[in-house]
ROLO-205658 format. One line per field, with one value per residue (C-alpha): z, y, x. Coordinates in steps of 0.1 Angstrom, whole numbers, padded with zeros to 4 digits. Example, Ala and Ser with C-alpha at 12.3 -4.5 7.8 and 13.67 -1.06 7.14 Angstrom:
2
up: [0078 | 0071]
north: [-0045 | -0011]
east: [0123 | 0137]
END
This chain:
94
up: [-0343 | -0336 | -0309 | -0285 | -0253 | -0243 | -0274 | -0277 | -0293 | -0303 | -0281 | -0293 | -0279 | -0259 | -0246 | -0223 | -0211 | -0200 | -0205 | -0198 | -0167 | -0155 | -0162 | -0156 | -0152 | -0190 | -0207 | -0219 | -0229 | -0237 | -0272 | -0268 | -0247 | -0235 | -0243 | -0237 | -0254 | -0285 | -0290 | -0297 | -0320 | -0341 | -0362 | -0368 | -0380 | -0397 | -0412 | -0428 | -0441 | -0459 | -0475 | -0483 | -0497 | -0518 | -0534 | -0542 | -0539 | -0546 | -0514 | -0492 | -0456 | -0446 | -0466 | -0453 | -0417 | -0432 | -0447 | -0412 | -0393 | -0416 | -0416 | -0377 | -0364 | -0336 | -0333 | -0312 | -0275 | -0259 | -0280 | -0254 | -0273 | -0243 | -0251 | -0287 | -0297 | -0332 | -0336 | -0313 | -0336 | -0369 | -0353 | -0343 | -0374 | -0394]
north: [1788 | 1783 | 1759 | 1783 | 1762 | 1733 | 1732 | 1713 | 1728 | 1728 | 1744 | 1766 | 1762 | 1800 | 1782 | 1761 | 1791 | 1814 | 1793 | 1755 | 1772 | 1796 | 1770 | 1735 | 1718 | 1726 | 1713 | 1679 | 1667 | 1680 | 1696 | 1702 | 1730 | 1730 | 1769 | 1781 | 1818 | 1840 | 1829 | 1796 | 1808 | 1833 | 1808 | 1787 | 1815 | 1825 | 1794 | 1790 | 1831 | 1816 | 1789 | 1812 | 1837 | 1809 | 1798 | 1834 | 1861 | 1890 | 1883 | 1915 | 1914 | 1918 | 1887 | 1868 | 1875 | 1866 | 1834 | 1824 | 1835 | 1822 | 1791 | 1786 | 1748 | 1748 | 1708 | 1707 | 1687 | 1717 | 1744 | 1771 | 1802 | 1819 | 1820 | 1813 | 1847 | 1855 | 1826 | 1843 | 1876 | 1859 | 1842 | 1871 | 1892 | 1866]
east: [0554 | 0591 | 0603 | 0618 | 0618 | 0649 | 0664 | 0694 | 0724 | 0757 | 0780 | 0808 | 0846 | 0842 | 0809 | 0825 | 0843 | 0811 | 0778 | 0788 | 0805 | 0779 | 0753 | 0767 | 0732 | 0719 | 0749 | 0739 | 0777 | 0808 | 0798 | 0761 | 0738 | 0696 | 0686 | 0653 | 0640 | 0636 | 0678 | 0671 | 0637 | 0649 | 0673 | 0644 | 0623 | 0655 | 0657 | 0621 | 0620 | 0652 | 0638 | 0606 | 0628 | 0644 | 0612 | 0603 | 0630 | 0599 | 0582 | 0583 | 0592 | 0558 | 0544 | 0574 | 0558 | 0525 | 0533 | 0548 | 0525 | 0495 | 0509 | 0518 | 0507 | 0485 | 0481 | 0517 | 0511 | 0528 | 0509 | 0491 | 0469 | 0477 | 0517 | 0519 | 0527 | 0523 | 0498 | 0472 | 0478 | 0472 | 0438 | 0421 | 0427 | 0409]
END
């Protein structure tokens, strides 16, 4: 599971011209912007994959994927099995 809803991230300088202008209600302040979706979850998963590969560079892509999916945390307050994505897949395969 990777959080991807209401993630606050740094707003790039050029973001003031596009995102900040087109979606002013998503601005947190002059430097931060709130977004949701895979664009926000992907960097979190990428970071987790990088940590796995730093620890064991011999892991294959399938092994990285399995480890990420097998260790998905289903105990956080916003977790819903119907919308969780990968956590559903791994739990039905065991």
